[in-house]
Each structure stands twice: as structure tokens, then as C-alpha cells.
N, C-alpha and C positions, 0 to 999 in steps of 0.2 A: 860717248862724247861728253861734252860739258853738261848737258842736261842730266845724263845718267849719274855723273859724279856728284853734281849738286843735289840731286834727289837722294842719293845714298847718304850723303853727309847730312841732309835735312832729317832723314829717318833716324839716323844715329843720334843726332842732337836731340831730337824729340824724345827718344827712348831714355836719354840720360837726364831729361828734365830741363834742358836749355831751350826753352820755347822761343826766346828772342832769336837765338842763333839759328834754330830750326826754321823759323819764319823767314829769316833773311836768306837762308839756303833755298827754301821753296821759291822765293822771289827770283833768285838766280836761275833755278831750274825753269821757271816760267819764261824768263827772258831768253833762255837757251833753247826752249822747245821750238820745234819746227817739223813739218811733215818731211818724211824721208824722200827727197826728190831723186836720189840715185836709183831707188827701186819704187817708183811711184805707181804701183799697181793699185787698182781699186781696193783690194783686200788689205794692202799695206797702209793705204791712206785711212781706211776705216779704223785700223788698229792705232794709227797715229792720233786720230781725233779721240779715240777711246782713252789713250794714254794722257792726252791733255785733260780730259774730263776727270780722270783719277787724280791728276796733279792738282787741279783746281779744288777738289774736295779735300785733299790733304792740306793744302794751303789754308782753306777756310777753317778746317778743324784746328789747325795750329794757331791761327789768329784768335779763335774763340778761347783757347787756353790762356791767352793774354787779355781776355775781356774785350776783344775787338771783333766787330761784325764786319766782314768784308763781303761786298756784293759781287758774287761770282755768277749771278743769274744770266747776264747778257752773254758772257763768254761760254757758259754751259749750253745755252740755247743755240749759239752759233756753231759750236763744236758738234752738237747733236744733229743739227740740220746739215752740216757739211758731210758727216758720216752717212746720213740718209741719202744725200745726193749720189754719193759713190755706191751706195748699196742698191739703188734702183737701176737696174739694167737698162731701162728705157732712156736714162740720161747719158748712156755711153754708146760710142760708135762700135760697130760690130767687130772689126778687126783690131784696131789699135787700143780700144778701151779709153780713148780720149773722151772728154766731155763734149756733148752736143752743144751747139751755140747757146740755146736758152739756159741750159744748166751751167755752162761756162760763165755766162753773164751773171747769173745768181751767185756762183762761186766767187767771182771777183768782188761782188758786193760783200759777201760774207768775210772774205779775207780782210777787207777794209774795216768792217765792224769788229772783227776779232782783234785787229791791231788796236783799235780804240778801247775795247774792253780790257785787253791785257794792260794797256797803259793806265787805265783807271784803277785796276786792281793793284798794280805796282805802286801808284800814288797813295792809295789807301794803306797799304802795308808799310810803306816807308814812313808815312805820317805816324803810324802806330809805333814803329821802331824808334823814332826819334823822341817820342814822348817818354818822359821818365816815369817808370812805374814805381810806386811806393815800395820801399824796402820793408820787409816784414819787421814788425817791432819785436825787440828781444823780450822774452817773457821775464816777469819779475821773479827774482830768486827769493824763496822763503828762507829766512834766517832762523835757525833753531835756537 
């Protein structure tokens, strides 16, 4: 999907040294990320949140190459907790593997927190992308 394409483009741009382009593509991938609702098994959802955590680390690393520190901590904590909820069998009903009421309530709060964290990360990245980074100065030529 869109997330996979944006992530692949971001990795390619990063490898070629286009860090601004790569960060922009990582932001695109973050916007496109979502849990796989078509196959929403606990194992698949755990993988989805792991994929999000990997994407956040790559985005953070790319931003650092531009001298920008993006705070991914809130999103990382939410993604880790969401995966933990699905990993704990006590949170799931026996037959359908749906979340039990208490876990479902916590998950609803986490989804809201994750939305806010992703928006904050996007704002930080976009602010960094619109800032003009200084061009490298040409080296003085020695005249013989």
C-alpha cells in the first residue's frame, strides 16, 4: 500500500543522501501507517505496531541527519503498550480473540494518544523541512 511505497522511497532517498526527501517520504509513510484491519488477528496487530516503531526510529534517524531532533517517545510508548495489550492473552476473549472490555477501553485511549503523537511528529518534521538549511560553502580554489 501507500505506507510500503513511501517507506521504500524514503529508504532509497536516504541511501542516495537526499535526507530532506527521505524525511518527507518517512512523514508520508507515517501518515499512511495503520493496523491491518482486514486481518486483525492479535499476531498481525503486534506486527503492525512493531512496524510503526521501526518507522518511527527510521524517521527519527533521518531527521537527526538534518540536525533536527524529533520527539518520538510518546508514539513509541503507545505503540509498545498497544502491542503488549494484544500480546497478553488475558486481554483477549477465548473464541474470537477480541479485546475484553477493560483492554478495549485502554486501547481506545491509546488510539487517541497515538493520533495526537503522530500529528505532533508530523508538525515537527514539516517545520524542519520548511526551514532552509544552509548550503555548503564552496571551497576556495588555490591559484598556482
